[in-house]
N, C-alpha and C positions, 0 to 999 in steps of 0.2 A: 877407403872408398865407401859410399853409402850402402851399397847392397851387401858389404861384408858385415854390416851391423843388423842384419835381418833377424827376426824372431826364429828361434830354434826350430819350432814346428813348421814354420814356413820354409825353412831351409830343407828340412826332411821332405816336405811336400814337393819341392822342386826336383829333388833326386828321384822321387817316385815318378814324377811326370817324365823325367828323362828316360826312365826304365819303360814306361808305357809307350813313349815315342819310338823306342827301340823295338817295338812289337812284343814286349814281354807279356806273357799270359799269367805269370805269377811273380809278384814282388813281396819280398819279406824284409821287414825292418826289425832289427833286434838290438838289444842293449847288452854290451860286454861289460859285465861287472864282476868284481871279486871282493875279497874281504876289505880292501882298501877303498872301494867305491867304484865309480864309473871309469872304465878305461877307454871306452869308445863307443860309437854308434856304427852299425854295419847295415847297408842296404844291398840286398842280393836279388838279382832277377835272371830270368831265363830267356832274355830277349836276343837280338841278333848280334849284340856286342858292337864292336867298332874296329875297322882296320887302322894301321898306323897312319895311312894317308888321311882317312877321315879324322883321326884324332888331331892331326896337324891342322887341319882345316877348322875343326870345332873348337880346339882349345887355343887356337892362334888368334882369335878374335871373338868379340861378343856376338853370339848368334851364328846360325849357319844358313846358307841360301836354301837348303832343303827344308827349313822350318818356315816357309813363307805361308801366309794365311790361305786356307783352303787346301794345303798340301795334305797328303795321305802317307800312312806308314808303308814301308816297302812290301811287307809280307801279307798282313791282314787288311790293309787298306782302311785302317782306322783314321779318324781325324787327328792330325797332329796338334799337340798342345803348344810346345815351343815357347820360350820366354826370353828370347834374345841371349841365351846362353848364360843366364844368370845363376843357374843351379850350382855350378862349380864354385862360385864366389860366395854365395849365400851360406854354403856348408862351412865356410871358415868362421861363421858366427858361432859355430859349436865348438870346434877344435883348431889346434894350431897347424895341424897337417891333415891333408886329405889325399888318399891314394885310390885310383881306379885300377882294378885288375880286370882287363878286358879279354874276352875269349871270342875268337871269330873263326869263320870257315875260310881257309886259304887255298882250297882246291886239292890239297894233300891230307886234309884232316883239320883238326882244331889247333890253332896257335894261340899264344897269349903274350901280352905285353903290359906294362904298367904306365901310368901317368900320375905325377905327383905335383902338388902345389903347396906352399907354405904360407901361413899368414903374414910372416915377416916380409915377404916379397911376392905377392899374388901374381905379378907379371911374369915371374919366372916359372915356366912349365917344363918339368923334367919328363921326357917321354923315352922309355927304354926301347931296346931292340926286341923284335918278336922272335919268339922261339916255340918249338913244338910243346904242346900242353898235354898233361895227363887227363884233362877234362874231356868229356865225351860230347859236350854240348856247348853252344854258344851262350853268351850271357855276360853279366858284368857284377863285380863285387866292389862296392864302395866302402872304404874304411875311413872313418873320421877319428883321429887319435889326438891324444893330449888335450882333453876337453878343458875349456876355459873355467868351468864350474861343474858341480855334480848333477844339475838339472833333475832334482829328485821328483819333481811333479810331472815330468815329461812322459812317463810310462803309465800314467793313470787313465781312467775311463774318459775324463774330460778331454784329454788330447786325442784319444782314439775317435771320440765323437766329432771333434773339430776337424780332424783329418778326413773323416767320412763326409763331412759337409763340403770340404774343399773339392773332394773327388766325386761327389755324389751324381752329378750330371753325367760324367763319364762312365761311372759304374752302372748307372741306370741304363745308359745307351748300349753299353758293352757288357752284359751280365756274365759272360764267360771269363771276364778278367778277375783274378783273385789278388787281393792285397792283404797282407797279414802285418799287424803292427803290434809289437810287444806281446806276441802269442795270441792276439785277438784278430780274427778275420773281420774286416770291415764289411759289414752287411748292409746292403742297400735295397735290393730287390724285395726282400720280405719285410723290411723296416718301413718302406713307403706305403702309406695308406692310400694316397692318390696324388696325382700331379695335374697341374693346369697352367695356363698362361694368362697373363693380364696385360692390357695395353696401357702404356704410360703416354699421355698426350704430349705433343711438342711443347716447348716452353720458351718464353721470351722475357729478357730483361727489359727494364724501363728505357735502357739505352737503345733497344731495338735488336740487340744480339740475340739470335734464336738458335735452338738446338732441335733437331728432328725427334720424332717420337721414338720411345724406347720400348723394351719388352721385358717383362718379368715372367720367369718360369719358377713356379712354386712347387715345392715338394713338401707334402704333409707326412709327419712321422707318426708311427703307431704308438711307440712306448718311450719316446724320447722327449724331455721337456726342453724345446729349443724355440727361439724366435729370432732368426738371424737374417741378415741381408748381405749379399756378396755382390761386388762389382765383377762382371765377367768380360772377357775379350770378345772379339767378333765371332769366335768359335763356340761361345757359350761356356768356357771354362772359368771357374772362379780364380781371380787374381788378387783380390783384396776384400777384407771384411769391413763392413761399415758399422760404426758405433750406433746402436739403437736402444730405445727404451719403449718397446711395444707394450702397451697395456692390454694385452690380448691373452690372458692366462688360460682361457679354455682351448686355446689352438696351439699346436706345436708344428712349426714349419721352418723351412729354409728357403728364402727368396733369392733368385739369381737375376741380376739386372744387366741386360745387354744394351748398351747405348752407343751409337756411332760416335758421339762426342767424347764420351769416357774412354772408348777404345782408342781414339786418336791420342788422348792424353797418356794412356798406357804405352803406346808405341813410342811416344816421345819421352818416356821415363818421368812423367810429371803427375802420375796418378796419386803418388803419396802427398801431393800438395793440393788436393781438392778443397781443403778448407780455405785456400787462398783464391780459389777460382769461383766467382759468384754464379756462373752458369752451371758449373758442375754441382755446386751446393744446391742450386734450385732443382736440377734433375733429381738428385737424391732425396730432397725434400718432398717433391711431388710424388716419387716412387713410394715413399714411406706412407704418404697420404692414400695413395691408391691401395696399398696392402690394407691399411687400416679401414677404409671405406668398404673394401671387399668383405672382410671379416665382420665388421659391424652390420653389414647387409645380411650376411649369413646368420648372425645372432638374431637379428630382427625376424627373419623368416622362421627360425626355430622357436623364438618366443611366441610369435603369432600362432604357430602351429599348436603350441602347448596351451595358450590361453583359449584358443578355439576348442580345444579338447575338453578343457574345464567348463566352458559355457555349454557345450554339447551334453556333458554329463550333469549339468545344473549344479555345479559346486563352485562356481565363480561367485564371490561374495557381493557383487554389485548387480542390482537389477536394472535400474533406470540409467539413461544416458547422463553423462556429466552436464550440469547447467551452466557452469562458468569455466573459464580457462584455467583458474586455480584448481577447481575440482578435477579438471581433465589432467593437469599436471600431477596432482596427488595420486590419481589413479595410475599414472605412468610409473610413479615412484614405487607404488605397490606391485605393479606387474614386473618391474626390473628385479626387485628384491625377491619376489616369489618365484620367478623363473630361475634366478640364481640359486636359490635354496634347492629347488627341485632338480637342477642340473648337477649341483655339487654332491647332493646325498641321493645316491641312486636307489637306496631302500625306500625312499618316499614314493618313487615311481610305482613300486609294487604294493604300497599301502592300500587298505580297503577304501572304498569310495567315501564312507562316512568320515574316516580319519582324515582323508585329504580335505574334505569340506571343513572340518573343524580347524585344521592347521591354517587354511587360507582365511577363515574368519578371525582367528586370533591374530594373524598377521595384519589384517586390515585394522583391527582395533588398536594394535601397537602403533601403527603408523599415524592413526588419527589422534590418539589421545595420550600416548605414553612416550614422551621424549626420551626418558632414560632407557626404556625397553627398545626403543627404535635405535639408540645409539649402540646397544649391545648387538642388536640384529645386523646393523651395517658393519660393525667391526668384525663380526664372524663370517658374514656373507660376502661383503665387498672387500674384506681384508684391509680396512683403513689402518695406517700406522698409529701407534699409541698417541702421538702428539696431535694427529688430525682427529682422533676419537675425542680427545679432551677439548679441542676447539669446537667440535660439532656439539658437544654436550653443553659447553658454555653458551654457544650461540643459541641453542634451543631453549635455554633458560631465559634469554633475553628477547627472543622473537619466536616466530612459528615457522614450521616447515613450509607452509604456504607462502609466507613472505619471502623466504630464501629462494624458493622455486620461482616465485613472481619476479624478483629482482634479476635472477640469472636469465630468465626468459626475455626481460626487456632488453638486456645487453646483447644477447645472442640474435634476437629479432633485428635490433638496430644494426648490428654487424652485417647481417644478411642484407638488410635494406641498403647499406652503403655499398656492398659489393655489387648489388643488383643495379643500383643507380649508376655506378661506374660503367656498367655494361651498356645501359641504355643511352648514355651520353657520349661514349667513346667506342664501343664495340658493336655498334648498330649496323645492320645491313642497309644499303642505300635505299632500297624500296621500302624498308620497314622502320624509317627514322621517326622518333617520337615528335608529336606536335607540341609547340610551345605552350599555347594558352589552354587548349582543350585537354591536354594529357599531363605534360610535365608540371605546368602550373598547378593543376588541381591536386597532384600527388604530393607536391611540396606544402601546399596549404594544409593538408591532412598531417604532415609530419614536420612541424615548425621547429622541433628540437634540432634539426640538422643545422640551424643558423646559430644555435646557442641554447644552453639549458635555461629554462624559465621563460623563454619567449613564447608569447601567445599571438595568434593572428588577430589584429585589430581591424584591418580591412583587406579585402581580397578583390583585385581587379576592379578597383574603384577610382573615381577622380579625386583631385586634391582637396576638393570641398569635403568629401567623405573622410579624408585623412584628418582635416581640421576637426570634424565632429568627433572622431575617435580620440583626438588629442585634447578636446575641451575639458574632459573630466579632471585633467590635471591643472586647469587654469580657473580663473575667477568665473563664478556662476553667472555674472551679468554680461558676459560677452555674447554678442548676437551675431549669428551667422546668417546674413541676409543677401550677401552677393557672393557668387561662386569665386573660389580661388582659381586664379589664372596663372599659367606659365608666364615668365618674364616676356615671352614673345606673344602674350595675349591669347594663346591657344589653350584648350582644356586638356590637361594632361591625365592620362590613365596610369595609375600605379599598380604594378603587378601584385605586390605583397607589402603590407605594412605590419610589422610585428612590434610588440611592446613588452618590456618587463620592468618590474619594480626591483630596484637593486637592494640588497641587504647588507651594504658595506658600512658607511659611516653615518649616513642619514636615512631616515625612513622614507623620505619623499624623493629619493634619487630615482630618475626614470630614464630609460634608454629606449628610443624608437629606432627601428630598423626599416628602411624603405628599400626593397629589392626590385631590380629590374632584370628579368630573366631573358636570356637569348637562347633559342633552340640550338641544338648541336649543328655545327657547320657555319654558324654566324660568328665570325671573328670579332672580338671587341677591338674597336679602333677609335679614331677621332670622333665619328658620329655617335657612337654608343657612349663614350665618355662625356661628350657635350650633353647628351640626353639626360644623364643622371645628374650632372652638374646643374642643369636647368631646374630639376626638381628641388635640388638643395637651395639654389638661389631664390626660387619662387617661395619656398617656405620661410627663408630667412628674411626675405623682403616684405612678406605680408605680416603686418603688425599684430594681427589677431592671434598668430601663433605664440605671441608674447614670450620670447625667449627669456628665461629666467634661470637662476642658479639651480643646479640639480637636474636639468633636462638637457640630454645630449641626443642629437640626431645622427644616425649612421646611414650612408647611402651606398649600396652595393649594386655593381653591374657584374653579372656572371654569365659565362659561356664556356665552351670546351677549350677554346684557345684564344690567343691574342694575335693581332696583326702586328707589323713591325712598329707602328706608332704606339699601340697599346703596350708592347713590351718595353719601348723606350720610356714611357711614362712611369711604369711600375718600378723601374730601375732607380728612380729618384728616392724611393723609400728604402733606406738601408737595413730596415728590420726584415724585409722580405714579405711583408703583410699585404702589399699592393696599395698602400695608402698614397693617394695622389693629391689630396687636399686635407688640411688639418687646422681647424679653428676651435676655440673653446666649446663652440655649441654644435659644430657640423664637421663630420669626417666622411670623406668619399673614398671608397675602395673599388679597385678593379681586381677581380678574382676569376680564377678558373675552377671548374668543378673538381678537377684533380686536387687543387689546393684545398678546397673546402672539405672534400671527402677525407683527405689526410689529416686535416685539423680535427675532424670528428673522430676518426679512428685513434688519434693520439689521446683523446679524452678517455677512450675505453681500453687502451692498450694493456694497462696493468691487470684489469679484471679479465680481459680476453686471455692473457697469458696464464692466469691462475685457473681459468675455466678449461684451459687447453682446447680452445675452440678455434676452428678456421672455417670461415665461410667460402665454399668453392662456388664456382660459376653456376652449375646446374641447380644446386640447392637454393642459391640466392635468387635466381630468377623464378623458380618455382614458388618461393615465398612471396615475391613481389606480385606475381600473377594471381596468387591466392588472395592476397590482401587487397589488390587494386585491379582486379580482372577487368571491370568495365573501362578503366582508364588507360589500359595497355593494349586494347584491341588494335591489331595491325602492326604492333611494334615487333621487330625481328632483330635478335642479336646473335653473335657468333655461336654462343654456347647452346643455342636452340638446335643447331645442327648436330652438336655432340650428343645431346640428349635423344634426338631423334634416331642417331646411330645406335645408341645403347638400346633403345626400345626395339629397333628392328633386330638387333643381335639377340634380344631376350626372346622375341616371339618368332623369329625365323622369317625367311622370305615368304610373303603371302602366296607367291605362286606355288610354293612347295607344300602349302598346307591344304 
């Protein structure tokens, strides 16, 4: 059975939980070794033990009715852990036989009996008759014998710390409880520097499946180097550790995630399969991001405090404000490295003012002029691996730090733009919907890269005659534009955007034009909208002055947040999934949604995004959009605005209380 193949330390943890659920005030785990090696593992407690009747109930089936959520222990009224009675089976992952010697109060004194199970047939439970005991107190002694192997590393400090993390919440809440593992008492109260809670927002898959918000309880350690994440049950007890790679070396913590959805998986014995559950994976991913954002915010506060201290002491090596975004980015690199150096080497904090000023000036000089020196600094301060140090060194020989920073900034800014665009076209509030021409149109004209690299705006919100003038430079000089270009229905057509790019593939004169018809969120693309963009194409192809020639291709797009049934029917004709509804050698008509266009853009940057380890969250993305396009987003309200408002209120408190 699956639970019989549990990790040894997890099995020991379950036995300790059983002792705590039996109201034990002290639990001792020790290893029985002789010259031949490990003979067994023993877990002893001074809890209430168990009567033969209770043993029949407990060992007769998985779990016991008394271990229901919210239940309390009999004597001390502590919260019950309980884990569907799995402890007795997990112990078989360590040895071939497990025996419980139970001591209980029978009214005439202390009696005892034994329970035994074997790995060869775990379903057979042997319970002896009770008899008077020489023991003077209740309790339990569990002996795991005939171990499968020696488990040489099980008694080390790493195992003790891992068991401490598993029990940390319980031991923090009940400081009178004592647990000893391999002669080491598990210390929590004095080991915890501080603890706090973080809210994890509710999450939703593209399919619409949603999980309610979760909570993280974070314990920060004083002298232990840990960065761990545990999934907890509804009672807040750790049941499973999550694989993590937090790049937060300054901080030591254990985070405990309580999620209604994950708790349901745990009750259904499906928690070990979270990798196969997209919603569970998303909850864990968002929880990791929440932890990362919290500590990055703490680091920024500490860095700002230190930098302000340098400025107040007049030892900060820059006097004037940065004049360009590249200078601003270079200064940020200086501040990151300088703060890391002063944080890593505490003796620098106590250095005289003159020495600090010299150190900061030398660091600035190394960053601005000495790539090799910078490589050395980064390897020591940021602890880059050797291979990445070599990559950085070679890169700095071929380009500049400013160029590297600039390229990374372009990608991260565009990813934030895409996430923000998704919010304003899909996650808007009804009263705060973006306007088509006055807002959305203008923002996209400033950011033509979203339609494809190398595209430049040729005309913006102009008629077809202006489109012809923009196209004329690719035709013969003697063409005269003396009559306006008309739609095929003889009306004057206004084109939202026309973009052009010169292709660098096989011919120097290959040109692509893109005519875009934008529809505001809430307007479904259907027969009328497809007919409108088709008329643009027909008008251009029918007007001889556009002089269709080899090397020039026109693309026509109509875009909105969704399609109606007719629009969806039309795009299904394109087996490539690109939304192509008409395809000729010179003109191609596409029906697209914003979701499709945004995903195509993200795909172009996916590789670099993964290497940058960058994720654009909702609040940061909208903050970026509002900063870059403040005048064009007046009155636009999206769902994440409420989240940010809640965070601000939480940060400053209720105004009524101030």
